[in-house]
PyMOL Python script that loads the backbone (N, CA, C, O; Angstrom):
from pymol import cmd

cmd.read_pdbstr("""\
ATOM      1  N   MET A   1       0.854  -1.179   0.000  1.00  0.00           N
ATOM      2  CA  MET A   1       0.000   0.000   0.000  1.00  0.00           C
ATOM      3  C   MET A   1       0.905   1.249   0.000  1.00  0.00           C
ATOM      4  O   MET A   1       1.750   1.410   0.880  1.00  0.00           O
ATOM      5  N   ALA A   2       0.717   2.111  -0.982  1.00  0.00           N
ATOM      6  CA  ALA A   2       1.559   3.301  -1.127  1.00  0.00           C
ATOM      7  C   ALA A   2       1.072   4.412  -0.195  1.00  0.00           C
ATOM      8  O   ALA A   2      -0.127   4.611   0.005  1.00  0.00           O
ATOM      9  N   ASP A   3       2.036   5.118   0.357  1.00  0.00           N
ATOM     10  CA  ASP A   3       1.698   6.253   1.214  1.00  0.00           C
ATOM     11  C   ASP A   3       1.391   7.472   0.360  1.00  0.00           C
ATOM     12  O   ASP A   3       2.029   7.701  -0.667  1.00  0.00           O
ATOM     13  N   ASP A   4       0.413   8.248   0.791  1.00  0.00           N
ATOM     14  CA  ASP A   4       0.061   9.481   0.086  1.00  0.00           C
ATOM     15  C   ASP A   4       0.905  10.612   0.675  1.00  0.00           C
ATOM     16  O   ASP A   4       0.688  11.034   1.811  1.00  0.00           O
ATOM     17  N   THR A   5       1.868  11.095  -0.110  1.00  0.00           N
ATOM     18  CA  THR A   5       2.782  12.122   0.389  1.00  0.00           C
ATOM     19  C   THR A   5       2.418  13.513  -0.115  1.00  0.00           C
ATOM     20  O   THR A   5       3.165  14.465   0.111  1.00  0.00           O
ATOM     21  N   SER A   6       1.287  13.645  -0.790  1.00  0.00           N
ATOM     22  CA  SER A   6       0.886  14.961  -1.282  1.00  0.00           C
ATOM     23  C   SER A   6       0.406  15.831  -0.115  1.00  0.00           C
ATOM     24  O   SER A   6      -0.175  15.338   0.852  1.00  0.00           O
ATOM     25  N   ILE A   7       0.665  17.127  -0.233  1.00  0.00           N
ATOM     26  CA  ILE A   7       0.277  18.078   0.797  1.00  0.00           C
ATOM     27  C   ILE A   7      -1.013  18.761   0.369  1.00  0.00           C
ATOM     28  O   ILE A   7      -1.134  19.216  -0.769  1.00  0.00           O
ATOM     29  N   SER A   8      -1.953  18.829   1.259  1.00  0.00           N
ATOM     30  CA  SER A   8      -3.235  19.452   0.960  1.00  0.00           C
ATOM     31  C   SER A   8      -3.073  20.944   0.718  1.00  0.00           C
ATOM     32  O   SER A   8      -2.238  21.593   1.348  1.00  0.00           O
ATOM     33  N   PHE A   9      -3.862  21.483  -0.185  1.00  0.00           N
ATOM     34  CA  PHE A   9      -3.862  22.912  -0.497  1.00  0.00           C
ATOM     35  C   PHE A   9      -4.124  23.741   0.752  1.00  0.00           C
ATOM     36  O   PHE A   9      -3.524  24.802   0.928  1.00  0.00           O
ATOM     37  N   TRP A  10      -5.010  23.269   1.616  1.00  0.00           N
ATOM     38  CA  TRP A  10      -5.375  24.026   2.816  1.00  0.00           C
ATOM     39  C   TRP A  10      -4.246  24.090   3.826  1.00  0.00           C
ATOM     40  O   TRP A  10      -4.141  25.064   4.570  1.00  0.00           O
ATOM     41  N   TRP A  11      -3.390  23.059   3.868  1.00  0.00           N
ATOM     42  CA  TRP A  11      -2.220  23.115   4.745  1.00  0.00           C
ATOM     43  C   TRP A  11      -1.259  24.201   4.283  1.00  0.00           C
ATOM     44  O   TRP A  11      -0.666  24.906   5.099  1.00  0.00           O
ATOM     45  N   ILE A  12      -1.108  24.331   2.959  1.00  0.00           N
ATOM     46  CA  ILE A  12      -0.235  25.374   2.410  1.00  0.00           C
ATOM     47  C   ILE A  12      -0.802  26.753   2.725  1.00  0.00           C
ATOM     48  O   ILE A  12      -0.061  27.653   3.122  1.00  0.00           O
ATOM     49  N   VAL A  13      -2.103  26.923   2.552  1.00  0.00           N
ATOM     50  CA  VAL A  13      -2.743  28.207   2.851  1.00  0.00           C
ATOM     51  C   VAL A  13      -2.571  28.539   4.330  1.00  0.00           C
ATOM     52  O   VAL A  13      -2.244  29.675   4.676  1.00  0.00           O
ATOM     53  N   LEU A  14      -2.787  27.571   5.194  1.00  0.00           N
ATOM     54  CA  LEU A  14      -2.641  27.789   6.633  1.00  0.00           C
ATOM     55  C   LEU A  14      -1.208  28.188   6.985  1.00  0.00           C
ATOM     56  O   LEU A  14      -0.997  29.106   7.777  1.00  0.00           O
ATOM     57  N   PHE A  15      -0.230  27.508   6.404  1.00  0.00           N
ATOM     58  CA  PHE A  15       1.166  27.823   6.675  1.00  0.00           C
ATOM     59  C   PHE A  15       1.507  29.230   6.204  1.00  0.00           C
ATOM     60  O   PHE A  15       2.195  29.964   6.915  1.00  0.00           O
ATOM     61  N   VAL A  16       1.042  29.620   5.024  1.00  0.00           N
ATOM     62  CA  VAL A  16       1.330  30.956   4.497  1.00  0.00           C
ATOM     63  C   VAL A  16       0.699  32.032   5.382  1.00  0.00           C
ATOM     64  O   VAL A  16       1.335  33.043   5.677  1.00  0.00           O
ATOM     65  N   LEU A  17      -0.540  31.821   5.803  1.00  0.00           N
ATOM     66  CA  LEU A  17      -1.199  32.796   6.674  1.00  0.00           C
ATOM     67  C   LEU A  17      -0.481  32.924   8.017  1.00  0.00           C
ATOM     68  O   LEU A  17      -0.317  34.031   8.532  1.00  0.00           O
ATOM     69  N   LEU A  18      -0.055  31.800   8.582  1.00  0.00           N
ATOM     70  CA  LEU A  18       0.677  31.854   9.842  1.00  0.00           C
ATOM     71  C   LEU A  18       2.024  32.555   9.669  1.00  0.00           C
ATOM     72  O   LEU A  18       2.436  33.335  10.527  1.00  0.00           O
ATOM     73  N   ALA A  19       2.704  32.278   8.565  1.00  0.00           N
ATOM     74  CA  ALA A  19       4.003  32.908   8.322  1.00  0.00           C
ATOM     75  C   ALA A  19       3.845  34.414   8.122  1.00  0.00           C
ATOM     76  O   ALA A  19       4.637  35.195   8.650  1.00  0.00           O
ATOM     77  N   LEU A  20       2.829  34.824   7.366  1.00  0.00           N
ATOM     78  CA  LEU A  20       2.599  36.252   7.153  1.00  0.00           C
ATOM     79  C   LEU A  20       2.201  36.941   8.458  1.00  0.00           C
ATOM     80  O   LEU A  20       2.645  38.054   8.740  1.00  0.00           O
ATOM     81  N   GLY A  21       1.378  36.286   9.236  1.00  0.00           N
ATOM     82  CA  GLY A  21       0.970  36.859  10.517  1.00  0.00           C
ATOM     83  C   GLY A  21       2.145  37.006  11.471  1.00  0.00           C
ATOM     84  O   GLY A  21       2.271  38.023  12.154  1.00  0.00           O
ATOM     85  N   ALA A  22       2.999  36.004  11.520  1.00  0.00           N
ATOM     86  CA  ALA A  22       4.175  36.072  12.390  1.00  0.00           C
ATOM     87  C   ALA A  22       5.132  37.158  11.902  1.00  0.00           C
ATOM     88  O   ALA A  22       5.715  37.883  12.709  1.00  0.00           O
ATOM     89  N   GLY A  23       5.294  37.271  10.589  1.00  0.00           N
ATOM     90  CA  GLY A  23       6.163  38.309  10.038  1.00  0.00           C
ATOM     91  C   GLY A  23       5.636  39.699  10.330  1.00  0.00           C
ATOM     92  O   GLY A  23       6.398  40.588  10.710  1.00  0.00           O
ATOM     93  N   ALA A  24       4.336  39.894  10.155  1.00  0.00           N
ATOM     94  CA  ALA A  24       3.733  41.200  10.431  1.00  0.00           C
ATOM     95  C   ALA A  24       3.833  41.529  11.918  1.00  0.00           C
ATOM     96  O   ALA A  24       4.109  42.673  12.278  1.00  0.00           O
ATOM     97  N   GLY A  25       3.616  40.557  12.772  1.00  0.00           N
ATOM     98  CA  GLY A  25       3.737  40.773  14.207  1.00  0.00           C
ATOM     99  C   GLY A  25       5.160  41.131  14.599  1.00  0.00           C
ATOM    100  O   GLY A  25       5.373  41.995  15.450  1.00  0.00           O
ATOM    101  N   ALA A  26       6.132  40.474  13.984  1.00  0.00           N
ATOM    102  CA  ALA A  26       7.530  40.780  14.291  1.00  0.00           C
ATOM    103  C   ALA A  26       7.895  42.181  13.842  1.00  0.00           C
ATOM    104  O   ALA A  26       8.603  42.895  14.552  1.00  0.00           O
ATOM    105  N   VAL A  27       7.419  42.585  12.668  1.00  0.00           N
ATOM    106  CA  VAL A  27       7.708  43.933  12.170  1.00  0.00           C
ATOM    107  C   VAL A  27       7.074  44.980  13.073  1.00  0.00           C
ATOM    108  O   VAL A  27       7.714  45.977  13.407  1.00  0.00           O
ATOM    109  N   LEU A  28       5.837  44.770  13.466  1.00  0.00           N
ATOM    110  CA  LEU A  28       5.177  45.732  14.353  1.00  0.00           C
ATOM    111  C   LEU A  28       5.856  45.775  15.719  1.00  0.00           C
ATOM    112  O   LEU A  28       6.026  46.848  16.296  1.00  0.00           O
ATOM    113  N   PHE A  29       6.241  44.621  16.229  1.00  0.00           N
ATOM    114  CA  PHE A  29       6.891  44.563  17.542  1.00  0.00           C
ATOM    115  C   PHE A  29       8.239  45.283  17.516  1.00  0.00           C
ATOM    116  O   PHE A  29       8.528  46.101  18.388  1.00  0.00           O
ATOM    117  N   VAL A  30       9.053  44.977  16.519  1.00  0.00           N
ATOM    118  CA  VAL A  30      10.372  45.603  16.410  1.00  0.00           C
ATOM    119  C   VAL A  30      10.218  47.078  16.078  1.00  0.00           C
ATOM    120  O   VAL A  30      10.950  47.909  16.616  1.00  0.00           O
ATOM    121  N   GLY A  31       9.285  47.417  15.205  1.00  0.00           N
ATOM    122  CA  GLY A  31       9.081  48.816  14.832  1.00  0.00           C
ATOM    123  C   GLY A  31       8.649  49.662  16.003  1.00  0.00           C
ATOM    124  O   GLY A  31       9.124  50.786  16.168  1.00  0.00           O
ATOM    125  N   SER A  32       7.747  49.137  16.823  1.00  0.00           N
ATOM    126  CA  SER A  32       7.297  49.917  17.968  1.00  0.00           C
ATOM    127  C   SER A  32       8.428  50.086  18.978  1.00  0.00           C
ATOM    128  O   SER A  32       8.539  51.136  19.612  1.00  0.00           O
ATOM    129  N   ASP A  33       9.267  49.064  19.134  1.00  0.00           N
ATOM    130  CA  ASP A  33      10.410  49.178  20.038  1.00  0.00           C
ATOM    131  C   ASP A  33      11.423  50.185  19.507  1.00  0.00           C
ATOM    132  O   ASP A  33      11.973  50.974  20.275  1.00  0.00           O
ATOM    133  N   LEU A  34      11.674  50.166  18.206  1.00  0.00           N
ATOM    134  CA  LEU A  34      12.646  51.087  17.635  1.00  0.00           C
ATOM    135  C   LEU A  34      12.158  52.525  17.734  1.00  0.00           C
ATOM    136  O   LEU A  34      12.938  53.433  18.020  1.00  0.00           O
ATOM    137  N   VAL A  35      10.869  52.729  17.498  1.00  0.00           N
ATOM    138  CA  VAL A  35      10.311  54.078  17.568  1.00  0.00           C
ATOM    139  C   VAL A  35      10.376  54.597  18.993  1.00  0.00           C
ATOM    140  O   VAL A  35      10.766  55.744  19.213  1.00  0.00           O
ATOM    141  N   SER A  36      10.000  53.774  19.967  1.00  0.00           N
ATOM    142  CA  SER A  36      10.019  54.235  21.359  1.00  0.00           C
ATOM    143  C   SER A  36      11.456  54.425  21.843  1.00  0.00           C
ATOM    144  O   SER A  36      11.723  55.321  22.645  1.00  0.00           O
ATOM    145  N   ALA A  37      12.376  53.601  21.370  1.00  0.00           N
ATOM    146  CA  ALA A  37      13.773  53.736  21.785  1.00  0.00           C
ATOM    147  C   ALA A  37      14.389  55.009  21.221  1.00  0.00           C
ATOM    148  O   ALA A  37      15.248  55.615  21.862  1.00  0.00           O
ATOM    149  N   ALA A  38      13.962  55.425  20.027  1.00  0.00           N
ATOM    150  CA  ALA A  38      14.504  56.634  19.407  1.00  0.00           C
ATOM    151  C   ALA A  38      13.859  57.884  20.003  1.00  0.00           C
ATOM    152  O   ALA A  38      14.370  58.987  19.809  1.00  0.00           O
ATOM    153  N   GLY A  39      12.756  57.735  20.717  1.00  0.00           N
ATOM    154  CA  GLY A  39      12.090  58.861  21.322  1.00  0.00           C
ATOM    155  C   GLY A  39      11.247  59.656  20.341  1.00  0.00           C
ATOM    156  O   GLY A  39      10.938  60.822  20.584  1.00  0.00           O
ATOM    157  N   LEU A  40      10.876  59.028  19.238  1.00  0.00           N
ATOM    158  CA  LEU A  40      10.051  59.710  18.243  1.00  0.00           C
ATOM    159  C   LEU A  40       8.580  59.685  18.670  1.00  0.00           C
ATOM    160  O   LEU A  40       8.106  58.718  19.266  1.00  0.00           O
ATOM    161  N   VAL A  41       7.890  60.746  18.357  1.00  0.00           N
ATOM    162  CA  VAL A  41       6.455  60.819  18.650  1.00  0.00           C
ATOM    163  C   VAL A  41       5.718  60.808  17.322  1.00  0.00           C
ATOM    164  O   VAL A  41       5.901  61.694  16.488  1.00  0.00           O
ATOM    165  N   ILE A  42       4.889  59.801  17.140  1.00  0.00           N
ATOM    166  CA  ILE A  42       4.114  59.682  15.903  1.00  0.00           C
ATOM    167  C   ILE A  42       2.676  60.059  16.212  1.00  0.00           C
ATOM    168  O   ILE A  42       2.025  59.409  17.030  1.00  0.00           O
ATOM    169  N   PRO A  43       2.175  61.103  15.565  1.00  0.00           N
ATOM    170  CA  PRO A  43       0.788  61.502  15.823  1.00  0.00           C
ATOM    171  C   PRO A  43      -0.184  60.424  15.372  1.00  0.00           C
ATOM    172  O   PRO A  43       0.059  59.731  14.384  1.00  0.00           O
ATOM    173  N   GLY A  44      -1.278  60.288  16.096  1.00  0.00           N
ATOM    174  CA  GLY A  44      -2.271  59.318  15.695  1.00  0.00           C
ATOM    175  C   GLY A  44      -2.540  58.461  16.845  1.00  0.00           C
ATOM    176  O   GLY A  44      -3.360  57.547  16.755  1.00  0.00           O
TER     177      GLY A  44
END
""", "prot")
cmd.dss("prot")
cmd.show_as("cartoon", "prot")
cmd.util.cbc("prot")
cmd.orient("prot")
């Protein structure tokens, strides 16, 4: 009996969404730290 080694489309979509979310979170986290460390005031 052969094993099915194909990856489901939904697993790929889930992985991409998680990777994008983690990347966006890292950028926001580092960006907010860099802005506060520089002492910049951003209106809004």
